[in-house]
C-alpha positions in Angstrom: 0.0 0.0 -0.1 2.8 2.5 0.7 4.2 1.9 -2.8 0.8 2.7 -4.4 0.5 5.9 -2.4 4.1 6.9 -3.5 3.1 6.2 -7.1 0.0 8.4 -6.8 2.1 11.2 -5.3 4.7 11.0 -8.0 2.0 11.1 -10.8 0.3 14.0 -9.1 3.6 16.0 -8.8 4.4 15.3 -12.5 0.9 16.5 -13.5 1.1 19.6 -11.4 4.5 20.6 -12.7 3.2 20.1 -16.4 0.2 22.3 -15.7 2.2 25.1 -14.1 4.7 25.0 -16.9 1.9 25.1 -19.5 0.3 28.1 -17.9 3.5 30.0 -17.6 4.4 29.3 -21.2 0.9 30.4 -22.4 1.3 33.8 -20.8 5.0 34.6 -21.1 5.6 33.3 -24.5 4.1 34.8 -27.6 1.3 32.1 -27.9 -1.3 34.6 -26.5 -0.6 37.2 -29.1 -1.7 37.5 -32.6 0.8 37.0 -35.5 -0.4 40.3 -37.0 1.7 43.4 -36.5 0.2 46.1 -34.4 1.1 49.7 -33.7 -0.3 52.1 -31.2 0.6 55.6 -29.9 -0.6 56.9 -26.5 0.3 58.7 -23.4 1.9 56.8 -20.5 -0.5 56.6 -17.5 1.4 54.3 -15.2 4.4 51.8 -15.2 5.4 48.7 -13.3 8.9 47.5 -14.2 10.4 44.3 -12.9 10.2 40.6 -13.4 8.9 38.7 -15.3 8.5 41.7 -17.6 7.5 45.4 -17.2 4.1 46.7 -18.0 3.2 50.2 -19.1 -0.3 51.4 -19.2 -1.0 53.9 -22.0 -4.1 55.9 -22.9 -4.8 55.9 -26.7 -8.1 57.2 -28.2 -9.7 57.3 -24.7 -8.9 53.7 -23.9 -6.3 52.3 -21.6 -3.9 49.6 -23.0 -1.4 47.5 -21.1 1.9 47.2 -22.9 4.3 44.4 -22.0 7.8 45.8 -22.3 10.9 43.7 -21.7 12.4 42.0 -18.8 14.7 44.3 -16.7 17.9 43.1 -18.4 16.3 43.4 -21.9 15.2 47.1 -21.2 18.7 47.8 -19.9 20.4 46.3 -22.9 18.6 48.7 -25.3 18.9 51.7 -23.0 15.1 51.9 -22.1 15.0 53.4 -18.6 12.3 54.1 -16.0 12.7 57.8 -16.7 11.9 57.4 -20.3 8.7 55.5 -19.4 7.5 58.1 -17.0 3.9 59.2 -16.7 2.7 61.8 -19.3 5.2 60.9 -22.0 4.1 59.9 -25.4 5.1 56.5 -26.6 4.5 54.5 -29.8 4.5 50.7 -29.4 5.1 48.3 -32.2 4.3 44.6 -31.5 1.5 42.2 -31.3 -1.8 42.5 -29.5 -3.7 39.9 -27.5 -5.7 37.3 -29.5 -8.4 37.5 -26.9 -11.4 39.5 -28.2 -11.6 42.8 -26.5 -8.4 42.5 -24.4 -6.3 45.7 -24.8 -2.9 44.1 -24.2 0.2 44.4 -26.4 3.5 42.7 -26.4 6.0 45.3 -27.4 8.8 44.4 -29.9 9.9 47.9 -30.4 9.0 51.3 -28.7 9.6 54.8 -29.9 10.0 57.6 -27.4 11.1 61.2 -28.4 11.7 59.9 -31.9 14.1 57.2 -30.8 13.7 53.5 -31.4 14.3 50.9 -28.6 14.2 47.5 -30.3 13.5 45.0 -27.5 13.7 41.9 -29.7 16.3 42.9 -32.4 16.7 39.3 -33.9 13.0 38.4 -33.9 11.3 37.9 -37.2 7.9 39.4 -37.2 
């Protein structure tokens, strides 16, 4: 009987790990976004930088959009600082929007601030 209980525990642990990895990949990869290129310009309302990626909320045409920018190391690598992403600044975001109908969420590949491009994924084929 103890061996059967151990087998159940191992199976449960493997299943739980698989489900957790699948959920993380679905959000943090590109699978949740459309393949179609998308561009939006708006004014920064708020920011939250950090792991697993930063989020910038912008207002465009009277609607708030959440923009996923890079992880801290990715933002640093391209020179994108917290000061550049400050409230009230205009930003243009080029990337991919959520495939979920009505969700105003964009994964940024490139942002433009004050006329300067910050290419977060320079090697990525769009």
